Steps between C-alpha positions, in 0.01 A plus 500: 500500500277234680384237262152385603339165398200698361413857427125567482415809313154614611348475849135429435319183548683287252851631616420467878365160462795376303740658738333350801523142351873551409611633835316223667732262293795695634567687191657849521231740349502874428177660410527827305175694480409852379179534704260533211291190487229487226210477772642808690186720400256236648352530847509121555603172350208270424458123444807444727404238760544627857597844375195619301466874506850575660699774337769387272784664681389340828518148341841585355628630830404173660666316228820695552509424865451122430785503241725689738422265769681221318791728413394653172635835419326803324621798317275795384583600135434459138696238293604665163721234366560132539801322331672168506849459666734223549305318781146635466355836464557862594217756544544878508272751678412839386746636744788302360510239778564148379404162651594145385308163511510147354132520387244772432136493595317783301164606658481865405142487390341715235384843414136565416481743214165678517293620199579868421192651643543813730390414858561123490848490660391714790233252584686186438462246785205707651190514278698419180543122504593219261443158651158401630647229714730743674247783547154377404376460856596852589314658201189279506163650427658824379461675165782338318645602162732289295737687276559280188834526332510148350272212448597374854248749626216262404629240736563764775164671471310159548696436824414844642135459401494199749579756765269778413171554312624842389781446256586704199741412218695796349613383167777766480777361271383122505381320196120496433339204680397205276137427439522238768663723747224765443251236581675401823536851628130573419401169678681601810382853510831656439483859363737584219628856425652566163791757458823582673537582862674831553534533871411353836290736715591513869319701779606486867760226433256273335418418140170637409490439124661452168524781249469413133638694202233759434442570874233250607562360845381151595477463877710218644657409833766256390695454178647175401778487248740275312871576561804396301715300735874551421752282688771691694795327343701747305812448745527146353589612150881444561424131571323472165167441685208686309126501580251346269152622406209364702165452320159395635227401260713642217537834667845633613478569871861555583864358528651227721817303563451148382561230756440130551294329780792567746559857402820435302554753203686435184814631671664239721496615858226756459169428646180712493158490684193706565362772272821543317456149336112475548318839460167346600598356831364640822698505836447146600599340165796736492620387848446131383706568189778647723497181707529284193786700366675473827493123473633512144780741600593283806524169298689687229751593768516148639562376152803720463633435832472125452676534162776691660529247791532203264762688299701581815465142616636375158796732482 
């Protein structure tokens, strides 16, 4: 079995960025990717300088070509297990194939868990959105609904209000707004609808409204939601690496793998970058985190190589 310097698990922005930096430092790199990036449903990536609006798969295809141009290798597959061996790590794919490396870079991203409302999943990435910075320009001046499932909706609704004069907050399962929040909603002209949302109404492949329990339909063109962001890191369990809860303003928003500024995890030799360690990161910060982790990995390898060279010279 070929022993690579680094195996990168995940071929999105963080993984490709890290792989590119490593192969340019003459490291042998294998990228294993299952082809299911978080942003696959999106028509285009935004806030990415020089690539704004480009489809995600097009960006990743260019990234693959750049990594391959320096000798990087790719395998399509899903890593199911990672374990330590005598001189590094072994990863096993769903088909039973195994690969070895001295270091691991985990960039598997996350899974967005959507609220349990019929019709949401089918419209996800189209007219069901979550991030006003990612999708706000595309839905500006439309009739926007914000489906509240936590107190984070109060922050989200004010952001979308900046993009449209017609914004409605559906309280659904969220806590009752505070007196101050009620005042803020009224001052900004944000309509508030009590009661649970039962279904998303769709006509001719577009959202037309939100149906409440009891049957009332509130016309809307776009629905913004809060997802629960779960790190894709179950395959790291055999290494003793677990995810931790991530909170924002006291609200649990998901899970992540904890890392330091250079992407190092609590397990020596294992690094992580992108949404698997920072659920809030967009594509550019994820790519930057992959680059930082590559620097951490490269210096970690150099430190090991120097130690071995000193030991050999002294023997």
